[in-house]
N, C-alpha and C positions, 0 to 999 in steps of 0.2 A: 393632292390627289392627281394631277396630271402630271408631275415629277415620279410618282411611282406607276403609273401604266406605262411610262416611256422605259422606267428601269425593267419591268416584268418585259415587256416587248422586246427589248435589248436580250435579256438572259434568255427568253425563246429562241430569239435569233442563232445565239451563240450555241445553244444546247442542238439546235437543228442541223446547223454548219460542223459542229464536232461530230453528231451524229453520221452524217453523210460522210466525213473524210472516214470516220472508224470502217461504215459499210463498205467504202469502197477499198480498203484495206483487206477487206476477207475474198477478195477475189483478183488473181493477175491472169491477164490476156495478152497475148501476143500473135498475132496471125498475119499472113502474105495478104496481098490484093487479091480479089477472087476472081479466077481464070474464066472464061466463056466456056459454058459447059451446056451438052446438048440435055434436053429436058428427057426425051424419052429415051436415053440410051440405057443400056444393060451394065448396073453395077454389080460389083462382087465387094463384100465384105472378109476382107482377109485378117489373120491372126495378128492379133496385138499383143506385142512382148510385154512379160509382166516382170517389172522391173521393182518389185516391193516384195516383201515377205508375207502378203496375204495370199494364200493358194487361189488361183483362179479368177485372179483380178481382171487379168489380160480378157477371158472369157465373158464377164461379167461386162465389162466396157462394149465388147464386140456386137453383145445382144442388145445392148441399148442402144448404140450407134445404128445398128440392123433397123431396129423400132423406129428410130429416127428419120433414118432414110424413107423408109415406108412412109410415115407420117406426112412427110414433106412432099411426096408422089413426084420423086425424081425417076421414075421409070422402074423397072423390072429390077429386082434386088434380089442377090442370093449371098447366101452364107458358103465360105468355104468347109467342106468336111470338119465336124469337129474333130480336135486331136489334143492330148493333154501334155502331149510332147513338149510345146511349147512354154510348159509351166516348169520344167526342169531351173534348178536355182542356177546352175553354170551350164549356159546354153552357149555351144561351139559352133554349130551347123546354121548360125541365122541368115548369113546369105546364101546358103544352099538352100534353105526353105523358102525364102522369099525367090527365088530362080522356079523353082516347085510351084509354089503358088500362083505366079504371074503364068507359067506352063498352063496350069488348071484355068487360070480366069481367060486364056486366050481359047482354049477348046469350049468354053461356055460363050466365045464370043462377046464377052464384057468388054465395054469401052473405058470403064474408070474401074477403079479399086479403091476401096477404104481402109488404110491400115493406120498403126499408130501404136502408142507404148502408154503403159499405165505407170507412172513415178510414184504416186501417192494412193493410196487406198484404205483408209483407216479411220479408227476413232482416236481423236488424241489423247495421250494419258493427262489422266486430272480429275477434278473433281465433276467439271461439265462432260466431258468426253464429246467434245465436239468433233463431227464428222468433218474429214477432209479429203479430197481426191484431187491427183493431179494427172493431166492427160496431155499426150500430143497427139495430132492427127493429121494423117498425108492423104490427099488425093493423086492418086497415081495414073497415068495413062498405060493401060494395060499393054498396048502394040508398041511401046517405045520403052517403055519402063520409066519413066522420066516422073518426076514429082511437078504435079502441077501447082500444087498449094498444100501448105502446110501452115498449121497454128498449134500453139502449147497454151496451158493453161493450167491454173491450181485454184482451187474453191475451198472453202471451210466453210461449215454452215453453224445452226443453232443446237446446242446439247439435246433438244429432242427431237431433231430432225433426222431423217433416215439418211445414210449415207451413199445409198442409190439415188435418193432424191439429190442431192449435193451433185453425184455426178453425172445425172440426166441432166440437170441445169447447164453444167459445165459443156457437157458435150453439145449440147441444144446450142449454146451459144456460139463454141467452135465451129460447129457446121451452118449454122447461120450464115456465119460470114465468108466460109469456105463455098457455100451455095448460092452466094448471092449474084453470080454472074450466069446462072441457069437460064437459058433462054430455051 
């Protein structure tokens, strides 16, 4: 009887360890050291690049990021006026648009800009159709145009989970690390 309990306990430990390793494989995050940021500064959320085949994926990620910044109470948050031009499949004017966006942010007297790119935004093909999102984020000093922080991550979810929920978790995790230095 004692031998059987030890065997069952060992199997439970192996199962839990395997599950932890498997779950850790569902998410990958790389991020820089959080910069010191002013809590009451004005922020702007500027267009996210869409490197996917999913229409408006950049706009969706922007909306989530804006809502999360508001929820974290980092100060005044504005979003760059909507434009679907960023969703063009072959966008050759990206650096010009970034200059225009930073000029607009300076007019708004913003201190920081949050921008990024969406690299994956889909349901994986297959029986389960798991949601998967891949996002990069950057916090930019509007005055200088310098990148203060950047992070990149990918996350997949369960077959019954919404893609927006997976993306929200990923963006929240990235922002939590980028905003850790808010004072």
